[in-house]
C-alpha atoms as a printed R data frame, in Angstrom:
    type eleno elety resid chain resno       x       y       z
1   ATOM     1    CA   MET     A     1 101.335  93.353  77.181
2   ATOM     2    CA   GLU     A     2 104.606  95.261  77.515
3   ATOM     3    CA   ASN     A     3 105.257  96.893  80.878
4   ATOM     4    CA   THR     A     4 106.441 100.247  79.542
5   ATOM     5    CA   THR     A     5 106.413 101.786  83.036
6   ATOM     6    CA   ARG     A     6 108.888  99.226  84.415
7   ATOM     7    CA   SER     A     7 106.721  99.236  87.549
8   ATOM     8    CA   ALA     A     8 104.999  96.673  89.761
9   ATOM     9    CA   LEU     A     9 102.000  97.029  92.052
10  ATOM    10    CA   ILE     A    10 102.637  95.496  95.493
11  ATOM    11    CA   LEU     A    11  99.422  94.902  97.447
12  ATOM    12    CA   ILE     A    12 100.187  94.077 101.076
13  ATOM    13    CA   ASP     A    13  98.155  92.099 103.642
14  ATOM    14    CA   MET     A    14  94.692  92.751 102.246
15  ATOM    15    CA   GLU     A    15  93.146  89.644 103.807
16  ATOM    16    CA   ASN     A    16  90.223  89.034 106.143
17  ATOM    17    CA   GLY     A    17  92.358  88.781 109.273
18  ATOM    18    CA   PHE     A    18  93.344  92.435 108.847
19  ATOM    19    CA   ILE     A    19  90.168  93.737 107.184
20  ATOM    20    CA   ASP     A    20  87.151  92.126 108.847
21  ATOM    21    CA   PRO     A    21  85.909  94.025 111.942
22  ATOM    22    CA   ALA     A    22  85.230  90.681 113.659
23  ATOM    23    CA   SER     A    23  88.940  89.773 113.555
24  ATOM    24    CA   ALA     A    24  91.141  90.482 116.584
25  ATOM    25    CA   HIS     A    25  93.753  91.878 114.180
26  ATOM    26    CA   CYS     A    26  91.456  94.175 112.203
27  ATOM    27    CA   ILE     A    27  92.928  97.493 111.093
28  ATOM    28    CA   ARG     A    28  90.129  99.961 111.670
29  ATOM    29    CA   ASN     A    29  90.319 101.778 108.339
30  ATOM    30    CA   ALA     A    30  91.369  98.848 106.114
31  ATOM    31    CA   ALA     A    31  87.906  97.807 104.895
32  ATOM    32    CA   ALA     A    32  87.229 101.305 103.584
33  ATOM    33    CA   THR     A    33  90.229 101.034 101.219
34  ATOM    34    CA   VAL     A    34  89.053  97.842  99.489
35  ATOM    35    CA   PRO     A    35  87.236  99.635  96.609
36  ATOM    36    CA   ALA     A    36  90.264 101.840  95.880
37  ATOM    37    CA   CYS     A    37  92.592  98.830  96.041
38  ATOM    38    CA   CYS     A    38  90.357  96.965  93.599
39  ATOM    39    CA   ARG     A    39  90.450  99.889  91.186
40  ATOM    40    CA   ALA     A    40  94.248 100.069  91.440
41  ATOM    41    CA   VAL     A    41  94.621  96.357  90.736
42  ATOM    42    CA   GLN     A    42  92.345  96.639  87.700
43  ATOM    43    CA   ALA     A    43  94.235  99.696  86.430
44  ATOM    44    CA   ALA     A    44  97.588  97.937  86.837
45  ATOM    45    CA   ARG     A    45  96.402  94.936  84.847
46  ATOM    46    CA   ARG     A    46  95.142  97.211  82.055
47  ATOM    47    CA   LYS     A    47  98.510  98.950  81.896
48  ATOM    48    CA   GLY     A    48 100.509  95.709  81.800
49  ATOM    49    CA   ILE     A    49 101.926  96.384  85.275
50  ATOM    50    CA   PRO     A    50 102.510  93.111  87.168
51  ATOM    51    CA   VAL     A    51 100.511  92.740  90.377
52  ATOM    52    CA   PHE     A    52 102.013  91.136  93.475
53  ATOM    53    CA   PHE     A    53  99.698  89.949  96.250
54  ATOM    54    CA   VAL     A    54 101.861  89.847  99.379
55  ATOM    55    CA   LYS     A    55 100.269  88.434 102.511
56  ATOM    56    CA   ARG     A    56 100.663  86.603 105.820
57  ATOM    57    CA   ILE     A    57  99.805  82.984 106.443
58  ATOM    58    CA   TYR     A    58 100.791  81.877 109.929
59  ATOM    59    CA   ARG     A    59 101.602  78.305 110.896
60  ATOM    60    CA   ALA     A    60  99.005  76.821 113.216
61  ATOM    61    CA   ASN     A    61 101.543  76.397 116.034
62  ATOM    62    CA   GLY     A    62 102.602  80.063 115.844
63  ATOM    63    CA   SER     A    63 106.246  79.273 115.162
64  ATOM    64    CA   ASP     A    64 106.477  82.025 112.533
65  ATOM    65    CA   VAL     A    65 104.400  84.745 114.247
66  ATOM    66    CA   GLU     A    66 106.304  87.933 115.108
67  ATOM    67    CA   MET     A    67 107.343  87.918 118.741
68  ATOM    68    CA   THR     A    68 105.605  91.239 119.423
69  ATOM    69    CA   ARG     A    69 102.366  89.936 117.907
70  ATOM    70    CA   TYR     A    70 102.455  86.380 119.266
71  ATOM    71    CA   GLN     A    71 100.494  86.850 122.480
72  ATOM    72    CA   GLY     A    72  97.736  88.821 120.771
73  ATOM    73    CA   TRP     A    73  97.644  86.300 117.937
74  ATOM    74    CA   LYS     A    74  97.258  83.413 120.381
75  ATOM    75    CA   GLU     A    75  94.557  85.162 122.420
76  ATOM    76    CA   GLY     A    76  92.788  86.365 119.287
77  ATOM    77    CA   GLY     A    77  92.067  82.917 117.885
78  ATOM    78    CA   ARG     A    78  95.262  82.098 115.994
79  ATOM    79    CA   ALA     A    79  94.274  84.009 112.889
80  ATOM    80    CA   MET     A    80  95.346  83.577 109.252
81  ATOM    81    CA   ALA     A    81  96.274  79.917 109.433
82  ATOM    82    CA   PRO     A    82  96.748  77.853 106.252
83  ATOM    83    CA   ALA     A    83  93.435  76.960 104.557
84  ATOM    84    CA   SER     A    84  91.563  79.061 107.138
85  ATOM    85    CA   GLU     A    85  88.171  80.536 106.347
86  ATOM    86    CA   GLY     A    86  86.025  83.318 107.722
87  ATOM    87    CA   CYS     A    87  86.619  86.654 109.416
88  ATOM    88    CA   SER     A    88  90.097  85.875 110.801
89  ATOM    89    CA   SER     A    89  91.387  84.001 107.787
90  ATOM    90    CA   ALA     A    90  93.989  84.681 105.146
91  ATOM    91    CA   GLU     A    91  91.241  84.817 102.519
92  ATOM    92    CA   ALA     A    92  91.102  87.988 100.447
93  ATOM    93    CA   PRO     A    93  87.960  89.910  99.519
94  ATOM    94    CA   GLU     A    94  86.488  89.698  96.041
95  ATOM    95    CA   GLY     A    95  88.494  91.795  93.601
96  ATOM    96    CA   LEU     A    96  91.736  91.361  95.540
97  ATOM    97    CA   ARG     A    97  92.484  87.775  94.612
98  ATOM    98    CA   PRO     A    98  95.244  86.734  92.218
99  ATOM    99    CA   GLN     A    99  94.384  85.999  88.608
100 ATOM   100    CA   PRO     A   100  96.528  84.219  86.007
101 ATOM   101    CA   GLY     A   101  99.635  86.305  85.439
102 ATOM   102    CA   ASP     A   102  99.649  87.798  88.948
103 ATOM   103    CA   TYR     A   103 102.194  86.897  91.635
104 ATOM   104    CA   SER     A   104 101.557  85.639  95.174
105 ATOM   105    CA   ILE     A   105 104.154  85.957  97.926
106 ATOM   106    CA   ILE     A   106 103.958  84.941 101.585
107 ATOM   107    CA   LYS     A   107 106.048  87.157 103.842
108 ATOM   108    CA   PRO     A   108 107.207  86.138 107.324
109 ATOM   109    CA   ARG     A   109 107.610  89.634 108.755
110 ATOM   110    CA   TRP     A   110 106.588  93.240 108.111
111 ATOM   111    CA   SER     A   111 108.452  94.070 104.904
112 ATOM   112    CA   ALA     A   112 107.479  92.415 101.632
113 ATOM   113    CA   PHE     A   113 111.204  92.114 100.883
114 ATOM   114    CA   PHE     A   114 112.316  90.408 104.113
115 ATOM   115    CA   HIS     A   115 113.160  86.737 103.428
116 ATOM   116    CA   THR     A   116 110.983  86.620 100.301
117 ATOM   117    CA   GLU     A   117 111.676  86.220  96.589
118 ATOM   118    CA   LEU     A   118 110.192  89.638  95.766
119 ATOM   119    CA   ASP     A   119 113.455  91.404  94.890
120 ATOM   120    CA   LEU     A   120 114.604  88.467  92.766
121 ATOM   121    CA   ILE     A   121 111.412  88.433  90.699
122 ATOM   122    CA   LEU     A   122 111.248  92.222  90.331
123 ATOM   123    CA   ARG     A   123 114.786  92.329  88.965
124 ATOM   124    CA   ARG     A   124 114.088  89.452  86.570
125 ATOM   125    CA   LEU     A   125 111.076  91.406  85.283
126 ATOM   126    CA   GLY     A   126 113.138  94.576  84.860
127 ATOM   127    CA   VAL     A   127 111.054  96.507  87.384
128 ATOM   128    CA   ARG     A   128 112.462  99.857  88.533
129 ATOM   129    CA   THR     A   129 109.488 101.316  90.453
130 ATOM   130    CA   VAL     A   130 107.334  99.691  93.121
131 ATOM   131    CA   ILE     A   131 103.809 100.985  93.706
132 ATOM   132    CA   LEU     A   132 102.679 100.189  97.248
133 ATOM   133    CA   ALA     A   133  99.169  99.654  98.591
134 ATOM   134    CA   GLY     A   134  97.613  97.743 101.494
135 ATOM   135    CA   THR     A   135  97.818  97.670 105.251
136 ATOM   136    CA   THR     A   136  99.112  98.808 107.598
137 ATOM   137    CA   THR     A   137 100.711 102.040 106.499
138 ATOM   138    CA   PRO     A   138 103.081 102.442 109.509
139 ATOM   139    CA   ASN     A   139 104.175  98.815 109.583
140 ATOM   140    CA   CYS     A   140 104.149  96.696 106.442
141 ATOM   141    CA   VAL     A   141 103.748  99.424 103.821
142 ATOM   142    CA   ARG     A   142 106.355 101.675 105.393
143 ATOM   143    CA   THR     A   143 108.968  98.956 106.005
144 ATOM   144    CA   THR     A   144 108.489  97.783 102.421
145 ATOM   145    CA   ALA     A   145 108.937 101.358 101.194
146 ATOM   146    CA   TYR     A   146 112.193 101.772 103.100
147 ATOM   147    CA   ASP     A   147 113.556  98.411 101.988
148 ATOM   148    CA   ALA     A   148 112.634  99.243  98.393
149 ATOM   149    CA   ASN     A   149 114.475 102.556  98.705
150 ATOM   150    CA   ALA     A   150 117.524 100.785 100.136
151 ATOM   151    CA   LEU     A   151 117.453  98.380  97.185
152 ATOM   152    CA   GLU     A   152 117.314 101.370  94.786
153 ATOM   153    CA   TYR     A   153 113.747 101.022  93.570
154 ATOM   154    CA   ASN     A   154 111.723 104.157  92.974
155 ATOM   155    CA   VAL     A   155 108.801 104.138  95.418
156 ATOM   156    CA   VAL     A   156 105.191 105.173  94.846
157 ATOM   157    CA   VAL     A   157 102.565 104.974  97.600
158 ATOM   158    CA   LEU     A   158  98.858 105.005  96.718
159 ATOM   159    CA   GLU     A   159  97.622 106.955  99.703
160 ATOM   160    CA   ASP     A   160  93.925 106.075  99.597
161 ATOM   161    CA   CYS     A   161  94.806 102.398  99.058
162 ATOM   162    CA   CYS     A   162  96.650 102.267 102.396
163 ATOM   163    CA   SER     A   163  95.234 102.193 105.913
164 ATOM   164    CA   SER     A   164  96.121 102.770 109.551
165 ATOM   165    CA   GLN     A   165  94.323 102.499 112.875
166 ATOM   166    CA   THR     A   166  93.822 106.276 113.038
167 ATOM   167    CA   GLU     A   167  93.817 109.178 110.598
168 ATOM   168    CA   GLU     A   168  96.700 110.792 112.471
169 ATOM   169    CA   ILE     A   169  98.888 107.684 112.168
170 ATOM   170    CA   GLN     A   170  98.055 107.578 108.467
171 ATOM   171    CA   ARG     A   171  98.899 111.238 107.937
172 ATOM   172    CA   VAL     A   172 102.272 111.300 109.674
173 ATOM   173    CA   ASN     A   173 103.461 108.076 108.045
174 ATOM   174    CA   ILE     A   174 102.485 109.205 104.560
175 ATOM   175    CA   GLU     A   175 104.290 112.487 105.192
176 ATOM   176    CA   ASP     A   176 107.372 110.660 106.441
177 ATOM   177    CA   MET     A   177 107.517 108.384 103.394
178 ATOM   178    CA   ALA     A   178 107.198 111.470 101.197
179 ATOM   179    CA   ARG     A   179 110.166 113.006 103.023
180 ATOM   180    CA   MET     A   180 112.078 109.781 102.379
181 ATOM   181    CA   GLY     A   181 111.473 110.315  98.672
182 ATOM   182    CA   ALA     A   182 108.346 108.283  97.935
183 ATOM   183    CA   VAL     A   183 105.948 109.683  95.357
184 ATOM   184    CA   ILE     A   184 102.477 109.919  96.906
185 ATOM   185    CA   LEU     A   185  99.559 109.395  94.515
186 ATOM   186    CA   SER     A   186  95.860 108.682  94.815
187 ATOM   187    CA   SER     A   187  94.129 105.791  93.093
188 ATOM   188    CA   ALA     A   188  92.504 108.348  90.784
189 ATOM   189    CA   GLN     A   189  95.915 109.733  89.803
190 ATOM   190    CA   PHE     A   190  97.115 106.178  89.222
191 ATOM   191    CA   GLU     A   191  94.596 105.889  86.394
192 ATOM   192    CA   ASP     A   192  96.837 108.284  84.420
193 ATOM   193    CA   TYR     A   193 100.097 106.637  85.513
194 ATOM   194    CA   ASP     A   194 102.587 106.018  82.701
195 ATOM   195    CA   GLN     A   195 106.319 105.752  82.038
196 ATOM   196    CA   ASN     A   196 106.742 109.500  82.578
197 ATOM   197    CA   THR     A   197 105.069 109.741  85.990
198 ATOM   198    CA   VAL     A   198 108.052 108.773  88.148
199 ATOM   199    CA   PRO     A   199 111.661 109.636  87.265
200 ATOM   200    CA   ASP     A   200 114.148 106.781  87.631
201 ATOM   201    CA   LEU     A   201 116.456 108.364  90.205
202 ATOM   202    CA   SER     A   202 118.887 105.459  90.359
203 ATOM   203    CA   GLU     A   203 119.329 105.429  86.586
204 ATOM   204    CA   ALA     A   204 119.878 109.190  86.567
205 ATOM   205    CA   ILE     A   205 122.529 108.932  89.287
206 ATOM   206    CA   ARG     A   206 124.316 106.116  87.481
207 ATOM   207    CA   GLY     A   207 124.396 108.241  84.375
208 ATOM   208    CA   GLU     A   208 125.881 111.156  86.292
209 ATOM   209    CA   VAL     A   209 128.442 109.086  88.164
210 ATOM   210    CA   TYR     A   210 129.620 106.892  85.296
211 ATOM   211    CA   GLY     A   211 128.725 108.975  82.243
212 ATOM   212    CA   CYS     A   212 126.404 108.116  79.372
213 ATOM   213    CA   GLY     A   213 124.159 106.172  81.734
214 ATOM   214    CA   LEU     A   214 126.543 103.205  81.840
215 ATOM   215    CA   ALA     A   215 127.707 101.629  85.085
216 ATOM   216    CA   PRO     A   216 130.960  99.641  85.103
217 ATOM   217    CA   GLU     A   217 130.993  95.908  84.609
218 ATOM   218    CA   PRO     A   218 130.278  94.350  88.015
219 ATOM   219    CA   PHE     A   219 133.029  91.712  87.936
220 ATOM   220    CA   GLY     A   220 136.665  91.791  86.917
221 ATOM   221    CA   PRO     A   221 139.366  89.109  86.916
222 ATOM   222    CA   HIS     A   222 139.791  89.420  90.685
223 ATOM   223    CA   GLY     A   223 136.102  89.387  91.559
224 ATOM   224    CA   TRP     A   224 135.012  93.019  91.675
225 ATOM   225    CA   THR     A   225 135.849  95.223  88.749
226 ATOM   226    CA   ASP     A   226 139.207  97.033  88.769
227 ATOM   227    CA   ARG     A   227 137.466 100.171  87.560
228 ATOM   228    CA   TRP     A   228 135.878 100.900  90.941
């Protein structure tokens, strides 16, 4: 099915270690977002929008755990190890597991773009807009939103598909991403999402700067084009 929206849904860290109340790393409001996340994933698949499941899987010796999380990870049972099972595992709940045609990416830090192949695949697929969902809003969702903006993707955040430890943290971070330029939608609004929902700001700017929507050729005889 053709992806007429040129968008991708990026679902971040929706795994037991961050969702299950029995996990030392549980985000208090994450479990409540699972139904909305499931609906968003289903809607994306219906629309031909590629779905990326981005998650953490930590090495058993902790060599890839963030330094600010390491002590809590060690004391909390060394969660989300490869092939782990149960409340502190990297397993995802039913409805939030990849199906044929979906993409799975393991990220080593907060942002889904940091040291991953996400940007490479998105560009190969011709994606211009990333639609973000998952946990946590102030950490992984927000850093992904800012990296996406820096890489000139249009950014959509599905507010009720994201979660934080408190309602206040959720509110101020959603507001801040909106000020950055992210389009804030609900999962219900996403049901009506199409190619006209989000303007392609980067394309519009290129058209204004270079005329007729055409950017210069990136390389000239001396490396970078002489027309810059």
